[in-house]
KEKE-3310 file (N, C-alpha, C; in steps of 0.2 Angstrom, whole numbers, plus 5000, padded with zeros to 4 digits):
npx = (5343:5347:5347:5342:5349:5349:5351:5352:5361:5374:5377:5389:5385:5392:5393:5385:5397:5401:5395:5394:5400:5389:5385:5399:5409:5408:5421:5431:5422:5409:5396:5379:5369:5364:5346:5334:5324:5310:5303:5287:5281:5266:5262:5265:5278:5293:5301:5316:5317:5318:5305:5297:5285:5278:5262:5250:5240:5250:5252:5264:5268:5275:5284:5292:5297:5308:5306:5296:5281:5274:5260:5252:5242:5231:5222:5221:5216:5223:5231:5246:5250:5252:5239:5238:5227:5230:5228:5221:5205:5199:5185:5177:5175:5161:5147:5141:5125:5119:5126:5139:5156:5167)
npy = (5669:5669:5684:5687:5695:5712:5714:5705:5689:5688:5682:5673:5669:5678:5691:5707:5722:5733:5730:5723:5706:5695:5696:5704:5717:5733:5741:5754:5765:5774:5765:5764:5760:5743:5739:5730:5718:5708:5695:5687:5673:5671:5685:5702:5712:5715:5731:5739:5756:5773:5772:5773:5772:5767:5767:5759:5768:5777:5786:5791:5784:5788:5783:5787:5779:5767:5755:5748:5740:5731:5729:5714:5707:5713:5718:5726:5741:5751:5753:5755:5751:5738:5734:5723:5715:5702:5694:5680:5679:5677:5673:5676:5663:5656:5661:5651:5642:5648:5660:5662:5665:5652)
npz = (5504:5490:5478:5460:5449:5443:5429:5415:5411:5399:5385:5386:5400:5409:5420:5413:5405:5416:5426:5444:5448:5456:5475:5477:5478:5470:5460:5458:5456:5464:5469:5470:5483:5486:5486:5497:5495:5501:5500:5503:5503:5507:5510:5511:5499:5507:5506:5507:5512:5506:5495:5478:5469:5453:5447:5437:5432:5429:5438:5453:5469:5484:5499:5512:5523:5533:5530:5517:5514:5501:5494:5488:5483:5480:5488:5498:5504:5505:5494:5485:5496:5509:5520:5529:5523:5516:5527:5534:5542:5558:5566:5581:5596:5596:5610:5622:5625:5637:5638:5643:5638:5631)
capx = (5340:5350:5343:5344:5352:5345:5355:5352:5368:5377:5377:5395:5385:5396:5390:5389:5401:5401:5391:5398:5397:5383:5391:5406:5407:5408:5426:5434:5417:5404:5392:5374:5370:5357:5337:5334:5319:5309:5296:5284:5273:5260:5262:5268:5286:5295:5307:5320:5313:5313:5302:5293:5282:5275:5256:5247:5238:5254:5254:5268:5267:5282:5284:5301:5300:5314:5304:5289:5277:5271:5253:5254:5235:5227:5215:5223:5211:5227:5236:5249:5255:5250:5235:5236:5220:5229:5227:5214:5201:5196:5178:5179:5171:5152:5145:5137:5118:5119:5129:5147:5159:5171)
capy = (5667:5675:5687:5687:5702:5716:5714:5699:5687:5689:5674:5668:5668:5683:5699:5712:5724:5739:5727:5718:5699:5695:5695:5706:5726:5736:5745:5760:5770:5775:5761:5765:5754:5740:5739:5725:5715:5700:5691:5682:5669:5672:5692:5708:5712:5721:5734:5746:5762:5776:5770:5775:5765:5769:5763:5757:5774:5783:5791:5789:5785:5788:5781:5788:5774:5763:5748:5749:5734:5735:5723:5710:5703:5720:5719:5734:5747:5756:5749:5749:5748:5732:5734:5715:5712:5697:5689:5677:5681:5671:5673:5674:5658:5660:5659:5645:5643:5652:5667:5661:5660:5645)
capz = (5498:5482:5475:5453:5445:5440:5423:5411:5409:5393:5381:5390:5406:5415:5421:5408:5408:5421:5433:5447:5451:5462:5482:5477:5478:5463:5462:5454:5457:5469:5466:5472:5487:5484:5489:5498:5495:5503:5496:5507:5498:5511:5512:5504:5497:5509:5502:5511:5509:5503:5490:5474:5465:5448:5447:5431:5429:5427:5444:5458:5474:5487:5507:5515:5529:5533:5526:5515:5513:5495:5493:5481:5483:5478:5494:5501:5504:5504:5489:5483:5504:5512:5527:5531:5520:5515:5532:5536:5548:5562:5569:5589:5597:5597:5617:5621:5625:5644:5637:5644:5633:5632)
cpx = (5347:5345:5347:5345:5348:5344:5354:5359:5369:5377:5383:5393:5389:5391:5389:5395:5399:5398:5394:5396:5392:5389:5398:5402:5411:5416:5429:5428:5412:5401:5384:5372:5364:5350:5339:5327:5318:5304:5294:5277:5266:5258:5263:5275:5286:5301:5310:5319:5320:5311:5297:5291:5277:5269:5255:5243:5242:5256:5260:5267:5274:5280:5292:5301:5305:5312:5299:5285:5272:5265:5254:5246:5231:5221:5216:5218:5217:5232:5238:5252:5249:5248:5234:5228:5222:5228:5221:5212:5199:5190:5181:5175:5165:5151:5142:5131:5117:5123:5137:5150:5164:5178)
cpy = (5672:5676:5687:5695:5706:5717:5704:5697:5688:5682:5670:5665:5671:5689:5704:5718:5731:5736:5724:5711:5701:5694:5699:5715:5726:5740:5748:5767:5770:5771:5765:5758:5751:5740:5732:5721:5708:5700:5685:5681:5671:5679:5696:5707:5720:5725:5740:5751:5769:5773:5773:5771:5770:5763:5765:5765:5778:5787:5789:5792:5785:5788:5782:5785:5770:5756:5748:5740:5734:5727:5720:5706:5707:5719:5723:5738:5752:5756:5755:5746:5744:5735:5729:5713:5706:5692:5686:5677:5677:5673:5670:5668:5662:5658:5654:5646:5648:5657:5666:5660:5656:5646)
cpz = (5493:5480:5467:5452:5443:5433:5421:5410:5403:5390:5386:5396:5412:5415:5416:5412:5411:5426:5438:5449:5457:5470:5482:5475:5472:5464:5456:5452:5461:5468:5471:5475:5484:5488:5492:5500:5497:5503:5501:5503:5503:5514:5507:5502:5500:5506:5507:5508:5510:5497:5484:5468:5458:5446:5440:5427:5427:5433:5449:5465:5478:5495:5506:5522:5527:5529:5525:5513:5508:5494:5486:5480:5480:5483:5498:5501:5503:5498:5485:5492:5505:5519:5530:5529:5518:5519:5533:5543:5551:5566:5576:5590:5599:5605:5617:5626:5633:5642:5638:5638:5634:5635)
residu = (MET:PRO:CYS:PRO:SER:ASP:SER:ALA:PRO:THR:PRO:SER:GLY:SER:ALA:PRO:SER:GLY:SER:ALA:PRO:SER:GLY:SER:ALA:ALA:THR:GLY:SER:ALA:ALA:THR:PRO:ALA:ARG:ARG:VAL:SER:VAL:ASP:PRO:GLN:GLY:PRO:VAL:LEU:VAL:GLU:GLY:PRO:VAL:GLU:ILE:ALA:LEU:ASP:ASP:GLY:THR:VAL:VAL:ARG:SER:ASP:ARG:PHE:VAL:VAL:ALA:VAL:CYS:THR:CYS:ARG:ARG:SER:ARG:THR:TYR:PRO:TRP:CYS:ASP:THR:SER:HIS:ARG:PRO:ARG:GLU:ARG:ALA:ALA:SER:PRO:ASP:GLU:ASP:GLY:ASN:SER:ARG)
# end
């Protein structure tokens, strides 16, 4: 799935000067490698690390992991990191009347 560019297109629809078009390498200078971000509609945003996140209160949190799961549902007890709280919980089957599980 193609990703939108970090910068807005110019009125002519071309990329702003100084940036490479999508899908091609920048030439003439040492380009910073792009970070890959994967969005899962049912879960977290996965970002290739290391990652720093600026929170609403101004604090900055950092993870040096090679892939970081960032919570988007705000149910995580370790927010902004995902702890899989978004997953639906299934109850174990209840035992039948004689105490045996099915």
